[in-house]
N, C-alpha and C positions, 0 to 999 in steps of 0.2 A: 268046664271047671266051675264048681259052685262052691259056696261058703257053708261053714257047718252051722245051720239054723237050731241046733240042739245045745249049742255051745254057750256057755254063760258070757263069753266075751262078745260084746256089741258087734254088729255086723259092719258098721263103719269102720272100727279097729281092725277086724279081720280083713276087710277089703284093702285098707290102707297097708297091712302087713303084705298082701299079695301083691299089690303095686310096686311096693318098695322092693320086694324080692325080685319082681320082674325088671326093675331098674338095675339092681346090682348083678343080676345074672345075665344081662345084655339082651332080654327078650324085647325091651322098648329101648331103641337106639337113641333116637333124638326126642321123638314126642310119643307121648302115651295116646291110647285110644280115646276117642270122643266119649262123653258121658253116655251117649246112647249106646255106643259099642260096649261099654263096661257094664252098663244096666243089662244088656242082652247076654253078655258072658257070664255075669255073676248072679243073675236072677235078683236083682235088688232095684230099688227105686231111686228117683234121681237125688233126692235129698242125702241118701246114704252115700251116693257117689261123690256129690258136692262135699260133704263132710269130710270124707277119706281124702280127697283131693286138697281141700283146704288145709288140712293139718299138715300134709306133706309140703305145701307151699310155705306154711309157717316154719317148717323145720328146715326149709332151705333145699329141699331135695327137688321140688318142681317149681316152675315159673309159669303164670297164666300170662297168656298174650291175648287180649281181647280180640275176638273175631278170627284168630288163627288157631287157638288151641292150647293145650297145656303141654309145656316142654320140660325135658330134663334140665335141671339147673347146671351150668357150666361146671361148677364144682361141687358135685354131690358129696354126701357123707362118705361114700365109698372111696372117691378119689381123695378126700381129705385124709381119712384113716389109711388108705392104702399107700399113701405117700410118706407116711412117717418113716424116715430112714436117716442114717447116720450121716455126718458131714462127708466122711469118706465115700459112701455111696453117691452124695450128691455131686461131689467132684468128679467121680467117675462118669457119672451121666453128662457132665459138662465136657468130658473129654480130657479131664486133667488127671493128674497122677497124684493122690493124696499120700502125705508122709509128713515127718518132722525131722528136722535136723538140729542138733545141739551144735552151736557154733563156739561158745566159750562157757567154761563153767569155773567160777572163782568163789572160794569161801572168803568169808569177811573174818578179819580177826576181831574178835570180841574182848572187852575190858570189863573189869568189876565184876559185878554180880552177873552179868550176861554170860561170862565165861562158864558158868556153871550149868548152862543149858546143855541138854542132851544132843548128841550130833544130828539126830533127826529134826530138831527144831532149830537149828542155826541157820540163819539166813545166809543166801547164796546170790550171786550176781550172774545173771545170764546176759552175755553180750552177743551181738551180731556181728 
């Protein structure tokens, strides 16, 4: 798999997009390949690989651990965006049943000029 050398998009940006895509689609599970492996796979030099990885580190997608390698961050952007859900969905994930229950509804008697308010603007009291 190689990059498009005729494209006007810089190689480090193309490589960054490829790595990011591989993170999101699950090709890279915990750790990404070494710089050398990325160089061989995409036919680029080390500075291109380092620039791509550094950008992904700055974006919070990858984490570098000296002497160990480059790992996928615990909460990647994919997790971030993929976890946007409603309160009801979050409650269901926790094993709870979402819902609402109206206990008491009481209209308040208005006096003076407040009496002229339309019904939809009149205050109400909700009690438990």
